[in-house]
C-alpha positions as CSV (number, residue, x, y, z in Angstrom):
1,M,-0.1,0.0,0.1
2,L,2.7,2.3,1.2
3,R,4.5,1.8,-2.4
4,D,1.7,2.0,-4.3
5,G,1.1,5.8,-2.9
6,M,4.5,6.8,-3.6
7,A,4.5,5.7,-7.1
8,G,1.0,7.5,-7.3
9,R,1.9,10.5,-6.0
10,A,5.4,10.6,-8.2
11,A,3.0,10.4,-11.0
12,L,0.8,13.4,-10.2
13,A,4.4,15.1,-9.6
14,A,5.5,14.5,-13.6
15,V,2.0,15.4,-14.5
16,V,1.8,19.0,-12.6
17,A,5.3,19.4,-14.1
18,A,4.7,18.9,-17.6
19,L,1.0,20.7,-17.5
20,S,3.3,23.8,-15.9
21,A,6.3,23.6,-18.1
22,P,6.4,26.8,-20.6
23,A,4.1,26.6,-23.9
24,A,7.2,27.0,-26.3
25,A,9.3,24.3,-24.4
26,Q,6.2,21.5,-24.7
27,A,6.2,22.6,-28.5
28,A,10.1,23.0,-29.7
29,G,10.9,20.5,-32.6
30,K,12.6,20.9,-35.9
31,P,12.7,24.5,-37.1
32,V,10.8,25.5,-40.1
33,V,12.5,27.2,-42.8
34,T,11.1,28.6,-45.9
35,T,13.3,29.4,-48.9
36,G,12.6,32.9,-50.9
37,A,13.4,34.8,-54.1
38,A,16.9,36.0,-54.6
39,A,16.9,39.9,-54.1
40,N,19.6,42.4,-55.6
41,V,21.2,39.8,-58.5
42,A,24.1,41.9,-59.8
43,Q,26.8,40.3,-62.3
44,Q,28.4,38.4,-59.7
45,S,26.8,38.7,-56.7
46,V,22.9,38.3,-55.3
47,N,21.2,38.5,-51.9
48,L,19.5,34.8,-51.1
49,T,16.4,35.6,-48.3
50,G,14.2,33.0,-46.7
51,T,12.2,33.0,-43.4
52,V,13.4,30.9,-40.4
53,A,11.1,29.9,-37.5
54,P,13.1,27.7,-34.7
55,N,10.0,26.7,-33.8
56,G,11.6,26.7,-29.3
57,A,15.0,25.9,-29.9
58,R,18.1,27.9,-30.1
59,T,18.7,27.1,-34.0
60,T,21.3,28.2,-37.1
61,Y,21.3,28.4,-40.5
62,Y,22.9,28.9,-43.7
63,F,21.9,29.3,-47.4
64,Q,23.5,26.2,-49.7
65,Y,24.2,27.0,-53.4
66,G,26.4,26.1,-55.8
67,A,25.3,25.4,-60.2
68,T,23.6,22.3,-59.7
69,V,21.4,20.7,-56.8
70,V,24.3,18.9,-55.4
71,Y,25.5,23.1,-54.2
72,G,28.7,22.7,-53.0
73,S,29.1,26.4,-51.1
74,T,27.4,27.5,-48.3
75,T,27.1,30.7,-46.2
76,P,28.2,31.3,-42.5
77,A,25.7,29.7,-40.0
78,T,24.1,32.4,-38.0
79,A,22.2,31.7,-34.9
80,V,18.8,32.4,-34.3
81,N,15.8,32.5,-31.6
82,R,12.9,33.5,-33.1
83,K,11.1,33.8,-36.2
84,L,13.1,36.1,-38.9
85,R,13.5,37.3,-42.8
86,V,17.0,36.4,-43.0
87,S,19.0,38.1,-46.5
88,V,22.6,36.6,-46.6
89,P,24.9,38.1,-49.6
90,V,27.0,36.3,-51.9
91,S,29.8,37.0,-54.2
92,G,32.3,35.8,-56.6
93,L,29.8,34.7,-58.7
94,A,30.0,34.1,-63.0
95,P,28.0,36.3,-64.8
96,A,25.2,35.0,-66.7
97,T,24.9,31.8,-64.6
98,T,22.1,29.5,-63.5
99,Y,22.8,28.9,-59.1
100,H,20.7,27.0,-57.4
101,Y,20.1,27.9,-53.7
102,R,18.0,26.5,-50.6
103,L,18.0,27.6,-47.0
104,V,18.9,24.9,-44.4
105,A,18.5,25.1,-40.2
106,Q,19.3,23.1,-37.8
107,N,18.7,22.9,-33.8
108,A,18.4,19.9,-31.4
109,H,15.4,18.4,-32.5
110,G,16.5,17.8,-35.9
111,L,17.3,19.7,-40.0
112,T,15.2,21.1,-42.0
113,T,16.2,22.4,-45.4
114,G,13.9,24.4,-47.9
115,K,12.6,23.9,-51.5
116,D,15.2,24.7,-54.1
117,H,15.5,27.5,-55.6
118,A,17.2,28.9,-58.9
119,V,18.7,32.8,-60.3
120,K,20.5,33.5,-62.9
121,T,23.4,36.0,-62.9
122,R,23.0,39.1,-64.8
123,P,25.4,38.9,-67.9
124,Q,28.6,40.7,-67.9
125,P,28.8,44.0,-70.6
126,L,31.2,43.4,-73.4
127,G,35.0,44.9,-73.1
128,V,38.1,45.2,-75.2
129,T,41.3,45.7,-74.6
130,L,44.2,46.4,-77.1
131,A,48.1,47.1,-77.1
132,A,50.9,47.1,-79.2
133,T,53.9,45.2,-78.4
134,P,56.9,46.4,-79.2
135,N,55.7,50.0,-79.0
136,P,57.5,52.4,-80.2
137,V,58.4,49.9,-83.2
138,P,61.6,50.1,-84.7
139,W,61.2,51.7,-88.6
140,G,61.2,48.4,-90.7
141,A,60.4,45.9,-87.7
142,A,57.2,44.2,-86.9
143,T,54.8,44.2,-83.8
144,T,51.9,42.6,-82.7
145,L,48.4,44.5,-81.6
146,A,46.8,41.9,-79.4
147,G,44.2,42.3,-77.1
148,T,41.4,40.6,-75.0
149,L,37.3,41.0,-75.8
150,S,35.6,40.3,-72.4
151,G,32.3,39.8,-71.2
152,T,29.3,37.5,-71.7
153,G,29.2,35.9,-75.2
154,N,33.3,36.6,-75.6
155,A,34.0,33.7,-77.3
156,N,34.3,33.6,-81.2
157,R,33.6,37.1,-82.1
158,A,34.5,38.9,-84.9
159,V,36.9,41.8,-84.4
160,V,37.9,43.8,-87.0
161,L,41.9,46.2,-86.4
162,Q,41.7,49.9,-88.1
163,A,44.1,52.5,-88.3
164,N,44.2,56.2,-88.6
165,P,47.6,57.0,-89.6
166,F,49.6,60.5,-88.7
167,P,48.4,63.3,-89.0
168,Y,45.5,61.5,-87.4
169,T,43.0,63.3,-89.6
170,Q,42.0,60.8,-92.2
171,G,39.9,58.9,-90.0
172,F,40.0,55.3,-89.0
173,A,39.5,52.3,-91.5
174,N,40.6,48.6,-91.6
175,A,44.1,47.8,-91.9
176,A,43.4,43.6,-91.7
177,N,41.0,41.0,-92.4
178,A,38.5,40.9,-89.4
179,Q,39.5,37.7,-86.7
180,L,37.5,35.5,-84.4
181,T,38.0,35.3,-80.8
182,N,39.3,32.1,-78.8
183,A,37.4,30.4,-75.8
184,H,38.9,32.8,-73.8
185,G,38.4,36.4,-76.3
186,D,41.5,36.7,-76.8
187,F,43.0,38.3,-79.9
188,S,46.2,39.6,-82.1
189,F,47.1,41.1,-85.2
190,P,50.6,41.0,-86.3
191,L,52.1,43.8,-88.4
192,T,55.1,43.1,-90.3
193,S,55.8,46.9,-90.6
194,V,54.5,50.2,-89.8
195,A,54.9,53.2,-92.5
196,L,54.9,56.0,-89.9
197,N,53.4,56.9,-87.2
198,S,49.9,55.7,-86.8
199,Q,46.6,55.1,-84.1
200,Y,44.8,51.6,-84.0
201,R,41.5,50.6,-82.6
202,V,39.7,47.5,-82.5
203,L,35.8,46.9,-83.8
204,M,33.3,44.3,-83.2
205,T,31.9,43.5,-86.5
206,D,28.4,42.8,-85.1
207,R,26.0,44.0,-82.2
208,P,26.7,45.1,-79.2
209,A,29.1,47.5,-81.0
210,V,31.9,47.7,-78.9
211,V,35.3,49.5,-79.8
212,S,38.7,49.9,-77.8
213,P,40.5,52.2,-76.3
214,I,43.4,54.0,-79.3
215,V,46.5,52.7,-79.0
216,T,48.8,55.0,-80.2
217,L,51.9,53.0,-82.1
218,G,55.3,55.3,-82.8
219,V,57.5,54.2,-85.5
220,A,61.5,55.1,-84.6
221,V,63.7,55.9,-87.1
222,H,66.8,54.0,-87.5
223,V,70.0,55.1,-86.6
224,S,73.0,54.0,-88.1
225,T,76.5,55.3,-86.1
226,H,80.2,54.9,-87.3
227,V,83.4,56.1,-85.9
228,R,87.0,56.4,-86.2
229,R,88.7,55.4,-83.4
230,Q,92.3,54.2,-84.3
231,R,94.9,55.3,-82.7
232,L,93.1,57.2,-80.2
233,R,95.1,60.1,-77.6
234,R,93.9,62.7,-75.8
235,G,92.3,65.9,-77.3
236,M,91.9,63.7,-80.7
237,R,89.0,64.9,-83.2
238,V,87.2,61.5,-83.8
239,R,84.4,61.6,-86.5
240,F,81.0,60.4,-86.2
241,S,79.2,59.9,-89.0
242,G,76.1,57.3,-90.0
243,T,72.4,57.4,-91.9
244,L,68.7,58.1,-90.6
245,R,65.9,55.9,-91.7
246,P,63.7,56.8,-93.7
247,A,64.9,60.3,-94.8
248,R,64.7,63.1,-92.5
249,D,66.7,66.0,-94.1
250,G,67.4,68.6,-91.6
251,A,66.8,66.6,-88.7
252,Q,68.5,67.3,-85.7
253,F,71.1,65.3,-84.4
254,A,73.3,65.4,-81.2
255,I,76.5,63.3,-80.1
256,Q,76.1,62.3,-76.1
257,K,78.6,61.5,-73.7
258,L,77.0,58.9,-70.7
259,S,78.1,60.9,-67.2
260,K,77.1,59.4,-63.9
261,G,74.3,58.1,-65.2
262,T,72.9,61.0,-67.3
263,W,73.2,61.5,-71.3
264,R,74.5,64.5,-71.8
265,T,75.2,66.2,-75.2
266,V,78.9,67.2,-76.3
267,A,78.2,68.1,-80.3
268,G,75.4,68.1,-82.7
269,G,73.8,69.1,-86.2
270,I,72.0,68.8,-88.6
271,T,70.5,65.9,-91.1
272,H,71.5,66.1,-95.2
273,H,70.4,64.0,-98.3
274,G,72.1,61.3,-98.3
275,G,70.6,59.6,-101.1
276,A,66.9,57.4,-102.2
277,G,65.1,56.7,-98.8
278,F,68.2,57.5,-96.3
279,S,69.8,60.7,-94.8
280,R,73.2,61.7,-93.8
281,Y,75.2,63.1,-90.9
282,A,78.6,63.7,-89.9
283,K,80.5,65.6,-87.3
284,R,84.1,65.8,-85.6
285,V,83.6,65.3,-82.1
286,R,87.7,66.3,-79.7
287,I,87.5,63.6,-77.2
288,R,89.3,64.3,-74.1
289,H,88.7,61.2,-72.0
290,S,87.7,58.3,-72.4
291,G,84.0,57.0,-72.1
292,T,80.6,55.8,-73.7
293,F,78.8,57.9,-76.7
294,R,76.0,57.8,-79.0
295,V,73.8,59.6,-81.5
296,F,70.7,60.8,-80.7
297,M,68.4,61.9,-83.1
298,G,65.0,64.3,-82.8
299,I,62.2,63.7,-85.3
300,S,59.9,67.0,-84.4
301,D,57.5,66.4,-87.4
302,G,54.9,63.8,-85.4
303,N,55.4,61.6,-88.2
304,Y,58.0,59.3,-86.7
305,V,59.9,58.9,-82.7
306,S,63.1,60.2,-82.3
307,N,65.6,57.4,-81.8
308,V,69.7,56.7,-80.6
309,G,72.2,54.8,-83.1
310,R,74.3,52.1,-81.0
311,T,76.5,53.1,-78.0
312,V,80.2,53.1,-78.4
313,E,82.7,52.8,-76.2
314,L,86.2,55.2,-76.7
315,H,89.1,54.5,-74.7
316,I,92.2,56.8,-74.7
317,P,95.4,54.7,-73.9
318,R,97.3,56.8,-70.8
319,H,100.6,58.2,-71.5
320,R,103.8,56.3,-71.4
321,S,106.8,57.9,-70.5
């Protein structure tokens, strides 16, 4: 009888405790989640939204996302203790790409996943770069104009090279046949020679029209240098001579010596007619000390770029007594 009475009182106490417990504790269970629509959709970012109800227990939530329903990426887990509308920014996405995502929440009673949703990021506008290598290019030498068409749909697109030679008043005209960009949007136009300073640009031939920034390609004149330096002695006058191509009669030249890292002019003159396609220059310079010399050819008419000839080492032997 005593045991039966004690068991009855214990059972009654358990019932009273259960009835007096908070309603939230009685109803605690797995969280409830709803995956929402994506917001602020951009080329490489998006905000993932949804609703989380903890359902009476401390809950953490996160989004799963990826290019397929396998997802593969997750946002950082965040704790929540009441029903909330949530929004999580995601960046580093690829433009014009469909991504799947869903909201996931978990507490001590279990894990709940929301329905799969999909969002497509916005396309990246097309843009094109262009550069010349080398620039300036030596007169009569080859150079390459290359660049990249970036943005959504940049592969296998037709681009054409256009030129506008100095004095840049005739306008741009096609300078080569159209080429197709490769899978990465890259392209190149090799030029075997360039007649004079010119502006270049690349134009996409189909819609939407895309034009590159203008690249000004300089053509550096060619300077040959000859020096008579047999039996050099202090104070001797040394003859510098050579040619300038293409011909620029009346161009100013300077004989320069390297001094403490700086080229200093020691003599100069102007070029004269030499023959078909070239001009000549010559100048005698008194040499008092050994050193490194060169000829600088200044071009100021805009057709070409100034240039220098090869460097010349002149050594004056020490006087022997």
